[in-house]
C-alpha positions in Angstrom: -12.8 -9.7 -1.9 -13.3 -9.3 1.7 -14.0 -5.6 2.3 -12.9 -2.1 1.6 -12.3 0.9 3.6 -14.8 3.7 3.3 -15.9 6.8 5.1 -17.0 6.3 8.6 -20.7 7.3 8.9 -22.7 7.6 12.1 -25.9 5.4 12.4 -28.3 8.0 13.6 -32.1 7.7 13.5 -32.2 10.7 11.0 -33.7 9.9 7.7 -31.1 10.5 4.9 -32.6 12.3 1.7 -32.9 10.0 -1.3 -30.5 11.2 -4.1 -31.0 12.1 -7.6 -29.7 10.3 -10.7 -26.7 12.5 -11.0 -25.8 12.3 -7.4 -26.3 8.5 -7.4 -24.1 8.1 -10.5 -21.3 10.2 -9.3 -21.1 9.1 -5.8 -21.4 5.4 -6.8 -18.7 5.7 -9.3 -16.5 7.7 -7.1 -16.9 5.3 -4.0 -16.6 2.1 -6.0 -13.6 3.2 -8.0 -11.9 4.3 -4.6 -12.9 1.0 -3.1 -11.3 -0.8 -6.1 -8.1 1.1 -5.8 -7.8 0.1 -2.1 -8.3 -3.4 -2.8 -4.6 -4.4 -3.0 -4.8 -8.0 -1.8 -8.0 -9.1 -3.6 -8.0 -12.6 -4.8 -9.4 -16.2 -4.7 -7.9 -16.9 -1.4 -9.1 -13.7 0.3 -12.5 -14.5 -1.1 -12.5 -18.0 0.2 -11.6 -16.9 3.7 -14.2 -14.3 3.6 -16.9 -16.7 2.6 -15.9 -19.0 5.3 -16.0 -16.4 8.0 -19.2 -14.5 7.0 -21.4 -16.9 5.3 -24.0 -18.3 7.7 -26.5 -20.8 6.5 -27.5 -24.2 8.1 -28.3 -27.5 6.6 -31.9 -27.3 8.1 -32.4 -24.1 6.1 -31.2 -25.6 3.0 -33.5 -28.6 3.5 -36.5 -26.3 4.2 -35.6 -24.4 0.9 -35.6 -27.7 -1.1 -38.9 -29.0 0.6 -40.5 -25.6 -0.2 -39.4 -25.3 -3.7 -40.9 -28.9 -4.2 -44.0 -27.8 -2.5 -44.6 -24.8 -4.8 -44.2 -27.1 -8.0 -46.8 -29.6 -6.4 -49.1 -26.8 -5.4 -49.0 -25.3 -8.8 -49.6 -28.6 -10.7 -52.6 -29.3 -8.3 -54.1 -25.7 -8.8 -53.7 -26.1 -12.4 -55.4 -29.4 -12.7 -58.3 -28.8 -10.2 -58.8 -25.1 -10.4 -57.3 -23.1 -13.3 -57.8 -25.6 -16.1 -61.5 -26.3 -15.1 -62.1 -22.6 -14.8 -60.7 -22.0 -18.2 -63.1 -24.7 -19.6 -66.0 -23.3 -17.7 -65.2 -19.8 -19.2 -64.9 -21.4 -22.7 -61.6 -19.6 -23.4 -60.0 -20.0 -26.7 -57.8 -23.0 -26.9 -54.5 -20.7 -27.1 -55.6 -18.6 -24.2 -56.8 -21.6 -22.1 -53.3 -23.2 -22.5 -51.5 -20.0 -21.2 -54.3 -19.0 -18.5 -53.1 -21.4 -15.7 -49.6 -20.0 -15.8 -50.7 -16.4 -15.3 -53.2 -17.3 -12.7 -50.7 -19.2 -10.7 -48.1 -16.2 -10.7 -50.9 -13.8 -9.8 -51.7 -15.7 -6.9 -48.3 -16.0 -5.7 -46.9 -12.5 -6.4 -50.1 -10.9 -4.8 -49.3 -13.0 -1.6 -45.7 -12.3 -1.5 -45.9 -8.5 -2.4 -48.6 -8.1 0.4 -46.2 -9.7 2.9 -43.3 -7.5 1.9 -45.7 -4.3 2.0 -46.7 -5.6 5.5 -43.0 -5.8 6.5 -42.0 -2.3 5.3 -45.1 -0.3 6.0 -46.9 -2.0 8.9 -43.9 -2.9 11.2 -41.0 -1.0 12.8 -38.6 -1.6 9.8 -37.8 1.9 8.4 -36.0 0.4 5.3 -38.2 2.1 2.6 -38.4 5.6 3.9 -34.8 5.4 5.1 -32.8 3.0 2.8 -29.3 3.5 4.3 -30.7 2.1 7.5 -30.5 -1.3 5.9 -26.8 -1.5 7.0 -27.1 0.1 10.3 -25.8 -2.1 13.0 -24.8 -4.8 10.6 -22.8 -7.7 12.1 -21.4 -10.8 10.5 -23.7 -13.7 11.6 -26.3 -11.5 13.1 -29.7 -13.3 13.7 -32.3 -12.9 11.1 -35.8 -11.7 12.4 -38.3 -14.5 12.0 -40.7 -12.4 9.9 -37.9 -11.6 7.3 -36.7 -15.1 7.6 -40.1 -16.3 6.5 -40.1 -13.8 3.6 -36.8 -15.2 2.6 -37.8 -18.9 2.7 -41.1 -18.2 0.6 -39.2 -16.1 -2.1 -36.0 -18.1 -2.3 -37.9 -21.4 -2.6 -40.2 -20.0 -5.2 -37.5 -18.8 -7.4 -35.8 -22.2 -7.0 -39.2 -23.5 -8.4 -39.4 -20.9 -10.9 -36.1 -21.9 -12.6 -37.6 -25.4 -13.2 -41.0 -24.1 -14.1 -39.7 -21.6 -16.7 -37.9 -24.5 -18.6 -40.3 -27.3 -18.1 -43.7 -25.8 -17.2 -44.2 -22.4 -18.6 -44.9 -21.5 -22.3 -41.6 -20.6 -24.0 -41.5 -17.0 -25.1 -39.0 -14.7 -26.8 -37.5 -13.6 -23.4 -37.8 -16.7 -21.6 -33.8 -17.4 -21.7 -33.4 -14.1 -20.1 -36.1 -15.1 -17.7 -34.1 -18.1 -16.7 -31.0 -15.9 -16.2 -33.3 -13.4 -13.9 -34.4 -16.3 -11.8 -30.8 -17.6 -11.3 -29.5 -13.9 -10.4 -32.5 -13.5 -8.2 -31.9 -16.7 -6.3 -28.2 -15.9 -6.0 -29.1 -12.5 -4.6 -31.7 -14.1 -2.0 -29.2 -16.8 -0.9 -26.2 -14.4 -0.8 -28.0 -11.7 1.0 -29.4 -14.2 3.5 -26.2 -16.0 4.2 -24.2 -12.6 4.6 -27.1 -11.1 6.5 -28.1 -8.4 4.0 -31.6 -9.5 4.6 -32.8 -5.9 5.2 -32.0 -4.7 1.8 -33.3 -7.9 0.3 -36.9 -7.3 1.6 -36.7 -3.8 -0.2 -35.6 -5.4 -3.3 -38.3 -7.9 -3.4 -40.9 -5.2 -2.5 -39.8 -3.1 -5.5 -40.0 -5.9 -8.0 -43.1 -8.1 -7.2 -45.6 -5.4 -7.9 -44.9 -5.4 -11.5 -45.4 -9.1 -11.6 -48.9 -8.6 -10.2 -49.9 -6.1 -12.8 -48.2 -8.2 -15.5 -50.3 -11.4 -14.7 -53.5 -9.4 -14.2 -53.1 -7.8 -17.6 -52.4 -11.1 -19.2 -55.4 -12.8 -17.6 -57.8 -10.2 -18.8 -56.3 -10.5 -22.4 -57.1 -14.2 -22.2 -60.7 -13.5 -20.8 -61.7 -10.8 -23.2 -62.6 -13.4 -25.8 -64.5 -16.2 -24.2 -67.7 -18.1 -24.8 -67.6 -17.0 -28.5 -68.0 -13.3 -27.5 -66.0 -10.2 -26.8 -66.1 -8.8 -23.4 -65.5 -5.1 -23.3 -64.8 -5.0 -19.5 -61.8 -7.3 -19.8 -60.5 -5.2 -22.7 -60.6 -2.2 -20.6 -59.1 -3.8 -17.7 -56.3 -5.2 -19.8 -55.6 -1.6 -21.0 -55.7 -0.2 -17.6 -53.2 -2.9 -16.4 -50.9 -2.3 -19.3 -50.7 1.4 -18.6 -50.3 0.9 -14.9 -47.7 -1.7 -15.5 -45.6 0.4 -17.7 -45.7 3.3 -15.2 -44.9 1.4 -12.2 -42.0 -0.6 -13.9 -40.3 2.7 -14.4 -41.1 4.0 -11.1 -40.4 1.1 -9.0 -37.6 -0.6 -10.9 -35.8 2.2 -12.7 -36.2 5.1 -10.3 -36.7 3.8 -6.7 -34.5 0.6 -7.3 -31.3 2.4 -8.4 -31.8 5.4 -6.0 -32.9 3.5 -2.9 -31.3 0.1 -3.1 -28.3 0.7 -5.4 -27.3 3.9 -3.7 -27.5 2.1 -0.2 -25.5 -0.9 -1.4 -22.8 1.2 -3.1 -22.4 4.2 -1.0 -24.2 3.8 2.4 -23.0 0.2 2.9 -19.3 1.5 3.1 -20.3 4.3 5.4 -21.9 2.1 7.8 -19.6 -0.9 7.5 -16.2 0.0 6.1 -15.1 -3.6 5.6 -18.4 -4.9 4.4 -17.7 -8.5 2.8 -18.2 -9.1 -1.0 -19.0 -5.5 -1.7 -18.2 -5.8 -5.5 -19.8 -9.2 -5.9 -23.1 -8.1 -4.1 -23.2 -5.0 -6.1 -22.5 -6.8 -9.5 -25.5 -8.9 -9.0 -27.8 -5.8 -8.3 -26.3 -4.0 -11.3 -27.2 -7.1 -13.4 -30.7 -6.9 -12.2 -30.9 -3.3 -13.1 -29.7 -4.0 -16.7 -32.4 -6.7 -17.0 -34.9 -4.2 -15.9 -33.9 -1.8 -18.5 -33.8 -4.6 -21.1 -37.4 -5.4 -20.5 -38.2 -1.7 -20.2 -37.2 -1.5 -23.9 -39.9 -4.2 -24.6 -42.3 -2.1 -22.8 -41.4 1.2 -24.8 -41.6 -1.0 -28.0 -45.0 -2.2 -27.1 -46.4 1.3 -26.3 -45.0 2.6 -29.5 -46.8 -0.1 -31.5 -50.1 0.6 -29.9 -49.7 4.4 -30.3 -48.6 4.0 -33.9 -51.5 1.7 -34.9 -49.2 -1.3 -35.5 -51.2 -3.0 -32.6 -55.1 -2.6 -32.4 -55.4 -3.9 -29.0 -53.4 -5.2 -26.0 -52.0 -8.6 -26.3 -49.9 -10.6 -23.9 -47.3 -7.9 -22.8 -44.4 -10.4 -23.3 -45.4 -11.5 -26.6 -45.3 -8.5 -29.1 -45.5 -10.4 -32.5 -49.0 -10.1 -33.9 -50.6 -13.6 -33.3 -52.3 -13.8 -36.7 -48.9 -13.2 -38.3 -47.4 -15.8 -36.2 -50.0 -18.2 -37.1 -49.6 -17.5 -40.8 -45.9 -18.1 -40.6 -46.6 -21.4 -38.6 -49.0 -22.5 -41.2 -46.8 -21.7 -44.2 -43.9 -23.5 -42.2 -45.9 -26.6 -41.7 -47.2 -26.5 -45.4 -43.5 -26.4 -46.6 -42.5 -29.2 -44.1 -45.4 -31.3 -45.3 -44.4 -30.9 -48.9 -40.8 -31.8 -48.1 -41.9 -34.8 -45.9 -44.1 -36.1 -48.8 -41.0 -36.3 -50.9 -39.2 -37.9 -48.2 -41.7 -40.8 -47.6 -41.3 -44.2 -49.0 -44.3 -46.6 -49.9 -44.6 -49.9 -48.0 -47.6 -52.1 -48.8 -49.4 -49.1 -50.5 -49.0 -46.9 -47.3 -46.9 -43.8 -47.2 -44.5 -44.0 -44.3 -42.1 -41.5 -42.9 -38.5 -42.1 -42.9 -37.1 -42.2 -39.2 -33.6 -41.0 -39.0 
């Protein structure tokens, strides 16, 4: 799918007003449906040619990506062994909290660093992408050079999500939405790689900025949940901070991911991109990835709403891990009951050898 004709737009310096939801929905539908109708010769052969003609990524960049992904994994293991786990022991956290604390501490450190850098790029440099999102496609050219400061952001984020796919499966505590999280990391890595190779790096910086802030608040909240019961005592300050973090997380999730993301990013990628670049490569593929990201944001927002409802209705007495919505005592009771049943069954399945009960190995 090479590109599609669109209305010519002049790349002026004027700031274009951000649309509302209705304007975004109607224009995006109209433009995408029209582009689809004009795509008479779309197919695998055209996609192959477009990929070869417009994808620009070097072996050196791939090697740097792999090297940095391994570096993140090594760095996390080092910080966990020599900083986070000793800190959990020193603070005398409960065993279940001490086991999960290093993961949240690591993510808080990374996302604070990465979001701070994205904030610097968008608000303390000459880039106008946040205040004028359609400008992300002004003067776009296939194979154009990527500014060094943006290339650094892409290397940091791309290699981190490469590490995160591995970490979610083999290092993180497994949660109810971990499978969705793996899919999220794969889509995010695909977006980062694709946008870099096709030189859609400007809009990529905006996407990263709008998403990383929620991860900071999420991990901050979880850490305060873990630290509010430590040393055998309840600490009110951490309980207050976890509640503040939870409220802030819920508000900014909607504001950044469900308000600004569709109206700034998706509108630009669906509508403004064709105005600035009538034959923009892989228009539908790129937008499909962004819409998939939006759907996952909506999916997680439903978890947040459920969490808030449980707190307001009294089903939850306090803020727990915001991605683990089942009551932990109930889970423990289920686990103990399950272990008891398995113990009873296993006793029946044992055979005696020299007066000692031994399990059967299948």
